[in-house]
VOBA-1610 file (N, C-alpha, C; in pm, whole numbers, padded with zeros to 5 digits, always signed):
BEGIN
Met+00084-00117+00000Met+00000+00000+00000Met+00089+00124+00000Ser+00051+00221-00077Ser+00127+00344-00089Ser+00100+00436+00030Met+00203+00510+00070Met+00184+00605+00180Met+00114+00731+00133Leu+00129+00764+00004Leu+00067+00885-00050Leu-00050+00849-00140Met-00160+00920-00120Met-00279+00900-00204Met-00318+01036-00262Leu-00362+01037-00387Leu-00404+01159-00454Leu-00551+01144-00492Thr-00631+01242-00457Thr-00773+01241-00491Thr-00804+01358-00581Gly-00877+01332-00689Gly-00916+01436-00782Gly-01003+01378-00891Thr-01034+01460-00990Thr-01114+01417-01104Thr-01021+01369-01214Leu-01041+01246-01260Leu-00961+01193-01370Leu-01011+01256-01499Ile-00927+01338-01561Ile-00965+01415-01679Ile-00932+01342-01809Asn-00814+01279-01814Asn-00767+01224-01941Asn-00668+01112-01916Val-00662+01018-02011Val-00562+00911-02015Val-00502+00916-02154Phe-00368+00919-02166Phe-00307+00929-02298Phe-00168+00866-02298Gln-00112+00850-02419Gln+00024+00800-02436Gln+00106+00911-02500Thr+00227+00936-02446Thr+00312+01041-02502Thr+00366+00999-02638Ala+00403+01098-02718Ala+00458+01073-02851Ala+00591+01000-02840Thr+00622+00922-02941Thr+00750+00851-02945Thr+00841+00914-03049Gly+00968+00885-03038Gly+01065+00936-03135Gly+01199+00870-03113Ile+01298+00916-03190Ile+01434+00864-03179Ile+01526+00983-03159Asn+01613+00975-03057Asn+01703+01087-03030Asn+01828+01079-03118Lys+01921+01171-03099Lys+02041+01179-03183Lys+02130+01054-03173Glu+02123+00986-03060Glu+02203+00865-03041Glu+02134+00741-03098Gly+02014+00759-03154Gly+01940+00647-03212Gly+01855+00570-03113Lys+01841+00622-02991Lys+01758+00554-02891Lys+01615+00606-02896Glu+01521+00514-02876Glu+01379+00553-02874Glu+01346+00622-02743Phe+01252+00716-02748Phe+01203+00783-02627Phe+01053+00801-02639Gly+00991+00833-02527Gly+00847+00857-02524Gly+00768+00728-02516Gly+00639+00739-02547Gly+00551+00624-02543Gly+00502+00589-02403Lys+00520+00680-02308Lys+00476+00653-02171Lys+00326+00678-02158His+00263+00599-02074His+00121+00617-02047His+00107+00717-01933Lys+00014+00811-01950Lys-00003+00918-01851Lys-00151+00938-01819Leu-00174+00991-01698Leu-00306+01032-01653Leu-00301+01181-01626Gln-00413+01248-01643Gln-00425+01387-01601Gln-00539+01394-01499Met-00505+01445-01380Met-00604+01458-01274Met-00614+01603-01232Leu-00737+01647-01208Leu-00762+01782-01158Leu-00793+01771-01010Gly-00709+01835-00930Gly-00728+01835-00786Gly-00730+01978-00736Ser-00742+01994-00605Ser-00742+02129-00550Ser-00664+02133-00420Asp-00602+02247-00397Asp-00529+02275-00272Asp-00601+02387-00200Ile-00607+02379-00069Ile-00660+02490+00009Ile-00541+02573+00053Leu-00541+02700+00017Leu-00431+02791+00047Leu-00440+02841+00191Gln-00333+02904+00238Gln-00329+02953+00376Gln-00438+03056+00404Asn-00481+03131+00301Asn-00585+03231+00322Asn-00726+03174+00308Gly-00737+03041+00292Gly-00867+02977+00282Gly-00919+02962+00140Glu-00856+03026+00043Glu-00896+03014-00097Glu-00858+02875-00150Thr-00925+02833-00257Thr-00896+02705-00320Thr-00826+02728-00453Gln-00718+02654-00477Gln-00644+02661-00603Gln-00654+02525-00671Asn-00706+02523-00795Asn-00714+02400-00872Asn-00581+02374-00941Lys-00543+02246-00948Lys-00417+02208-01010Lys-00439+02087-01100Leu-00380+02091-01219Leu-00382+01978-01311Leu-00250+01904-01293Ile-00256+01776-01261Ile-00137+01698-01233Ile-00129+01583-01333Asp-00012+01570-01396Asp+00015+01457-01486Asp+00085+01348-01408Leu+00039+01224-01424Leu+00098+01109-01356Leu+00136+01004-01458Thr+00255+00948-01448Thr+00292+00833-01530Thr+00231+00710-01466Cys+00180+00618-01549Cys+00123+00494-01495Cys+00156+00378-01589His+00139+00256-01539His+00170+00136-01617His+00046+00075-01680Asp-00068+00083-01613Asp-00189+00012-01657Asp-00301+00111-01685Val-00299+00176-01803Val-00402+00275-01833Val-00541+00213-01847Met-00548+00087-01881Met-00678+00022-01897Met-00756+00021-01765Ala-00686+00016-01653Ala-00753+00018-01522Ala-00814+00155-01494Phe-00765+00260-01560Phe-00810+00396-01534Phe-00918+00444-01631Gln-00921+00393-01752Gln-01014+00443-01854Gln-01160+00445-01812Pro-01212+00344-01740Pro-01353+00349-01700Pro-01386+00462-01602Phe-01284+00524-01542Phe-01304+00626-01440Phe-01291+00769-01493Ile-01271+00787-01624Ile-01256+00921-01680Ile-01382+01003-01650Gly-01360+01125-01597Gly-01469+01214-01560Gly-01519+01194-01418Gln-01463+01100-01345Gln-01508+01070-01209Gln-01403+01111-01107Gln-01449+01131-00982Gln-01358+01154-00869Gln-01298+01020-00830Val-01164+01013-00825Val-01096+00890-00788Val-00984+00920-00688Thr-00942+00817-00620Thr-00824+00822-00535Thr-00726+00720-00590Val-00599+00761-00608Val-00497+00672-00660Val-00373+00678-00570Pro-00303+00565-00555Pro-00177+00568-00484Pro-00073+00638-00571Val+00015+00717-00512Val+00118+00787-00589Val+00254+00776-00520Gly+00355+00785-00603Gly+00492+00802-00556Gly+00536+00940-00600Ala+00640+00991-00540Ala+00688+01126-00572Ala+00840+01126-00581Ile+00891+01197-00684Ile+01035+01211-00703Ile+01065+01359-00714Pro+01153+01411-00627Pro+01190+01553-00641Pro+01278+01572-00764Ser+01252+01680-00837Ser+01329+01711-00958Ser+01348+01863-00962Gly+01458+01911-00909Gly+01480+02055-00903Gly+01380+02119-00808Lys+01306+02219-00859Lys+01207+02289-00776Lys+01068+02228-00787Gln+01052+02121-00862Gln+00920+02060-00876Gln+00924+01915-00829Val+00808+01854-00819Val+00795+01714-00780Val+00726+01640-00893Ile+00781+01527-00932Ile+00721+01443-01035Ile+00644+01332-00965Phe+00515+01320-00997Phe+00430+01217-00937Phe+00411+01103-01036Phe+00395+00981-00983Phe+00369+00864-01066Phe+00282+00766-00989Val+00214+00680-01064Val+00135+00573-01004Val+00227+00451-00997Pro+00252+00397-00877Pro+00340+00280-00866Pro+00284+00161-00944Lys+00374+00074-00989Lys+00332-00045-01062Lys+00230-00122-00979Gly+00119-00158-01040Gly+00012-00229-00970Gly-00090-00137-00903Gly-00065-00004-00905Gly-00158+00091-00845Gly-00287+00100-00924Lys-00398+00098-00857Lys-00530+00103-00920Lys-00612+00217-00860Pro-00701+00275-00940Pro-00788+00381-00888Pro-00903+00322-00808Ser-00956+00403-00718Ser-01081+00367-00651Ser-01172+00489-00657Ala-01299+00463-00688Ala-01396+00572-00700Ala-01421+00634-00564Val-01443+00767-00566Val-01473+00840-00443Val-01624+00858-00435Asp-01681+00830-00319Asp-01823+00857-00296Asp-01837+01008-00280Val-01889+01075-00383Val-01895+01222-00386Val-01969+01278-00265Gly-02068+01208-00217Gly-02143+01253-00100Gly-02059+01256+00026Arg-01951+01176+00027Arg-01865+01167+00145Arg-01731+01237+00125Ala-01704+01290+00004Ala-01575+01353-00023Ala-01558+01479+00062Val-01434+01502+00105Val-01404+01618+00188Val-01336+01723+00106
//
């Protein structure tokens, strides 16, 4: 079980473009999710954020497009930003909107 969970609306599931770099190695082709979530700021205002997540099993996520879901996530610091990903075997679970906080 993951220590970090992300809850938001699953907006999109897609695969990144592929190509070949100067050294002749292939790149791209990763499966990604886009989730819309929100943060509550110190002044009480809400800020919406679109977060891209790399995942391994997009077929598990496709039925949930447009719905509120919770997914396990991992995080990797990269400079001043954090890259989020769904760990291998991570699956979404639907959020009961009536009980969402």
